[in-house]
Backbone as a chain_set.jsonl record, in Angstrom:
{"seq": "MTKGLGRLFNLYKAGLRTKLFIVLPDKKLDKFNTEIERSLFSEIKEICKVKTYMPLIDLYVLALEHDLQKKKFFEE", "coords": {"N": [[-8.951, 9.036, -5.094], [-8.665, 8.452, -7.817], [-6.805, 10.408, -8.574], [-4.595, 9.676, -7.006], [-4.049, 7.108, -8.078], [-3.408, 7.967, -10.613], [-1.041, 9.412, -10.139], [0.677, 7.296, -9.365], [0.604, 5.859, -11.772], [1.907, 7.725, -13.401], [4.481, 7.74, -12.315], [5.171, 5.109, -12.937], [5.168, 5.245, -15.725], [7.276, 6.95, -16.049], [9.384, 5.391, -15.679], [9.904, 4.281, -13.235], [10.278, 1.376, -11.516], [8.957, -0.361, -9.286], [7.351, -1.827, -6.38], [4.004, -0.969, -6.212], [1.869, 0.529, -3.95], [-1.256, 1.11, -2.445], [-2.694, 2.38, 0.392], [-5.586, 2.244, 2.223], [-8.791, 3.109, 3.729], [-11.148, 0.551, 4.712], [-13.693, 1.126, 3.648], [-13.173, 2.362, 1.254], [-12.369, 0.511, -0.514], [-14.011, -0.699, -2.538], [-14.234, 1.459, -4.301], [-11.549, 1.715, -5.124], [-11.287, -0.754, -6.482], [-13.066, -0.377, -8.601], [-11.902, 1.835, -9.915], [-9.319, 0.884, -10.619], [-9.918, -0.886, -12.604], [-10.381, 0.611, -14.841], [-9.532, 1.4, -18.171], [-7.475, 3.243, -18.402], [-5.713, 2.645, -16.333], [-4.725, 0.179, -16.912], [-2.125, -0.694, -17.359], [-0.864, -0.657, -14.898], [-2.352, -2.197, -13.309], [-1.792, -4.888, -12.573], [0.48, -4.668, -11.008], [0.022, -2.908, -9.011], [-0.827, -2.857, -5.74], [-3.325, -3.115, -3.258], [-3.934, -2.264, 0.092], [-5.533, -2.397, 3.221], [-6.061, -0.299, 6.121], [-5.977, -1.734, 8.573], [-4.265, -4.204, 8.43], [-1.836, -2.865, 8.191], [-1.705, -1.415, 10.576], [-1.692, -3.567, 12.326], [0.802, -4.7, 11.648], [2.523, -2.593, 12.446], [2.01, -2.603, 15.24], [3.068, -5.135, 15.843], [5.747, -4.604, 15.202], [6.392, -2.74, 17.144], [6.138, -4.361, 19.44], [8.134, -6.23, 18.878], [10.413, -4.571, 19.0], [10.313, -3.855, 21.722], [10.674, -6.364, 22.957], [13.176, -7.049, 21.964], [14.779, -5.081, 23.197], [14.403, -5.83, 25.857], [15.588, -8.391, 25.795], [18.234, -7.871, 25.097], [18.84, -6.212, 27.102], [18.792, -3.374, 26.911]], "CA": [[-8.491, 7.727, -5.542], [-8.221, 8.56, -9.229], [-5.584, 11.238, -8.603], [-3.526, 8.833, -6.489], [-3.657, 6.127, -9.089], [-2.77, 8.751, -11.707], [0.333, 9.681, -9.751], [1.377, 6.0, -9.462], [0.758, 5.605, -13.182], [2.943, 8.625, -13.915], [5.756, 7.169, -11.845], [5.447, 3.896, -13.725], [5.455, 5.702, -17.099], [8.554, 7.683, -15.986], [10.402, 4.363, -15.603], [10.088, 3.756, -11.867], [9.845, -0.012, -11.44], [8.929, -0.81, -7.882], [6.021, -2.216, -5.981], [3.106, 0.158, -6.011], [0.872, 0.221, -2.911], [-2.208, 2.118, -1.972], [-3.222, 2.004, 1.699], [-6.846, 2.989, 2.302], [-9.784, 2.542, 4.662], [-12.017, -0.519, 4.14], [-14.848, 1.657, 2.923], [-12.764, 2.873, -0.05], [-11.888, -0.651, -1.304], [-14.834, -0.827, -3.719], [-13.841, 2.567, -5.19], [-10.284, 1.304, -5.733], [-11.522, -1.859, -7.443], [-13.7, 0.228, -9.759], [-10.94, 2.698, -10.607], [-8.203, 0.146, -11.192], [-10.392, -1.607, -13.775], [-10.467, 1.544, -15.939], [-8.483, 1.175, -19.176], [-6.371, 4.17, -18.127], [-4.772, 2.061, -15.396], [-4.475, -1.231, -17.255], [-0.691, -1.008, -17.307], [-0.412, -0.81, -13.527], [-3.324, -3.023, -12.59], [-1.192, -6.128, -12.028], [1.57, -4.404, -10.079], [-0.49, -1.981, -7.966], [-1.459, -3.612, -4.648], [-4.079, -2.295, -2.286], [-3.975, -2.74, 1.443], [-6.359, -1.589, 4.122], [-5.286, 0.195, 7.284], [-5.838, -2.689, 9.703], [-3.043, -4.989, 8.383], [-0.711, -1.978, 8.415], [-1.707, -1.143, 12.0], [-1.241, -4.843, 12.97], [2.221, -4.791, 11.443], [3.112, -1.61, 13.319], [1.938, -3.1, 16.602], [4.033, -6.223, 15.96], [7.05, -3.987, 15.205], [6.594, -2.174, 18.466], [6.394, -5.454, 20.33], [9.483, -6.739, 18.546], [11.411, -3.644, 19.56], [10.285, -3.981, 23.176], [11.27, -7.666, 23.289], [14.617, -6.92, 21.666], [15.415, -4.282, 24.266], [14.435, -6.665, 27.08], [16.528, -9.479, 25.617], [19.612, -7.329, 25.098], [18.934, -5.324, 28.269], [19.132, -2.033, 26.452]], "C": [[-7.936, 7.827, -6.945], [-6.925, 9.341, -9.309], [-4.39, 10.398, -8.091], [-3.059, 7.756, -7.444], [-2.971, 6.802, -10.306], [-1.314, 9.075, -11.391], [1.198, 8.41, -9.829], [1.608, 5.665, -10.936], [1.824, 6.445, -13.825], [4.317, 8.191, -13.512], [6.144, 5.948, -12.643], [5.851, 4.292, -15.158], [6.798, 6.388, -17.158], [9.721, 6.659, -15.83], [10.66, 3.788, -14.208], [9.478, 2.329, -11.796], [10.005, -0.486, -10.018], [7.534, -1.275, -7.569], [5.178, -0.989, -5.678], [2.038, -0.25, -4.998], [-0.015, 1.446, -2.675], [-2.731, 1.557, -0.646], [-4.456, 2.884, 1.936], [-7.771, 2.364, 3.368], [-10.597, 1.503, 3.926], [-13.115, -0.01, 3.22], [-14.468, 2.21, 1.523], [-12.301, 1.738, -0.988], [-12.687, -0.824, -2.591], [-14.476, 0.246, -4.761], [-12.538, 2.252, -5.878], [-10.506, 0.244, -6.814], [-12.182, -1.34, -8.696], [-12.684, 0.991, -10.591], [-9.837, 1.907, -11.317], [-8.595, -0.647, -12.446], [-10.503, -0.674, -14.985], [-9.312, 1.289, -16.873], [-7.283, 2.065, -18.945], [-5.306, 3.517, -17.252], [-4.424, 0.605, -15.703], [-3.001, -1.626, -17.157], [-0.193, -1.212, -15.884], [-1.32, -1.732, -12.696], [-2.68, -4.216, -11.906], [-0.07, -5.852, -11.035], [1.153, -3.499, -8.957], [-1.287, -2.802, -6.959], [-2.202, -2.667, -3.747], [-4.083, -3.008, -0.948], [-4.86, -1.806, 2.276], [-5.523, -1.223, 5.358], [-5.028, -0.867, 8.338], [-4.597, -3.562, 9.571], [-1.795, -4.108, 8.613], [-0.584, -1.66, 9.926], [-1.224, -2.409, 12.778], [0.279, -5.008, 12.841], [3.008, -3.797, 12.33], [3.113, -2.095, 14.765], [2.94, -4.26, 16.785], [5.471, -5.657, 16.0], [7.385, -3.36, 16.559], [6.89, -3.262, 19.474], [7.749, -6.058, 20.137], [10.563, -5.866, 19.164], [11.463, -3.745, 21.074], [10.991, -5.268, 23.616], [12.785, -7.668, 23.025], [15.355, -6.183, 22.769], [15.458, -5.083, 25.551], [15.496, -7.728, 26.959], [17.982, -8.987, 25.749], [19.859, -6.337, 26.274], [19.389, -3.91, 27.917], [18.422, -1.014, 27.321]], "O": [[-6.844, 7.331, -7.22], [-6.025, 8.956, -10.056], [-3.311, 10.419, -8.684], [-1.864, 7.512, -7.609], [-2.067, 6.235, -10.92], [-0.455, 9.02, -12.271], [2.329, 8.46, -10.312], [2.7, 5.232, -11.305], [2.567, 5.971, -14.686], [5.245, 8.271, -14.317], [7.312, 5.768, -12.988], [6.783, 3.717, -15.72], [7.418, 6.415, -18.221], [10.891, 7.04, -15.85], [11.518, 2.924, -14.027], [8.278, 2.152, -12.005], [11.069, -0.953, -9.612], [6.628, -1.138, -8.391], [5.611, -0.084, -4.964], [1.374, -1.271, -5.177], [0.414, 2.599, -2.704], [-3.157, 0.404, -0.575], [-4.379, 4.11, 1.861], [-7.548, 1.246, 3.831], [-10.733, 1.542, 2.704], [-13.426, -0.6, 2.186], [-15.35, 2.489, 0.71], [-11.891, 1.992, -2.121], [-12.097, -1.073, -3.643], [-14.424, -0.037, -5.958], [-12.402, 2.482, -7.08], [-9.973, 0.346, -7.919], [-11.875, -1.83, -9.783], [-12.606, 0.824, -11.808], [-9.468, 2.209, -12.452], [-7.741, -1.031, -13.245], [-10.709, -1.172, -16.092], [-8.209, 0.987, -16.417], [-6.163, 1.67, -19.269], [-4.12, 3.803, -17.409], [-3.893, -0.108, -14.852], [-2.686, -2.787, -16.897], [0.819, -1.884, -15.686], [-1.055, -1.993, -11.523], [-3.006, -4.515, -10.758], [0.296, -6.752, -10.279], [1.915, -3.344, -8.003], [-2.318, -3.378, -7.306], [-1.759, -1.545, -3.502], [-4.221, -4.229, -0.885], [-4.914, -0.598, 2.049], [-4.442, -1.765, 5.591], [-3.952, -0.889, 8.937], [-3.88, -3.671, 10.566], [-0.807, -4.579, 9.176], [0.52, -1.642, 10.471], [-0.462, -2.314, 13.74], [0.954, -5.403, 13.791], [4.045, -4.152, 12.891], [4.136, -2.0, 15.442], [3.596, -4.328, 17.824], [6.314, -6.164, 16.74], [8.514, -3.446, 17.041], [7.801, -3.114, 20.288], [8.445, -6.368, 21.103], [11.507, -6.365, 19.775], [12.548, -3.724, 21.655], [11.807, -5.253, 24.538], [13.558, -8.235, 23.797], [16.42, -6.609, 23.217], [16.454, -5.026, 26.273], [16.24, -7.963, 27.911], [18.817, -9.601, 26.414], [20.924, -5.732, 26.397], [20.268, -3.343, 28.566], [18.569, 0.189, 27.108]]}, "num_chains": 1, "name": "protein.A"}
């Protein structure tokens, strides 16, 4: 976790201005919350978002369904 946040922090310090995301299992959420509160990561705390796997999986399933419905609609 710390190494991943460190890499995002380095990208931020190098001038990369984009949304920063960490995707992790639910059981690692507390660890993320502890690490992001460290003074080392204060500059990226507000722009670094954390997501768990389930919303990502849900989004993927919806994308698959969308693709299937699109193919049916356009008879591809």
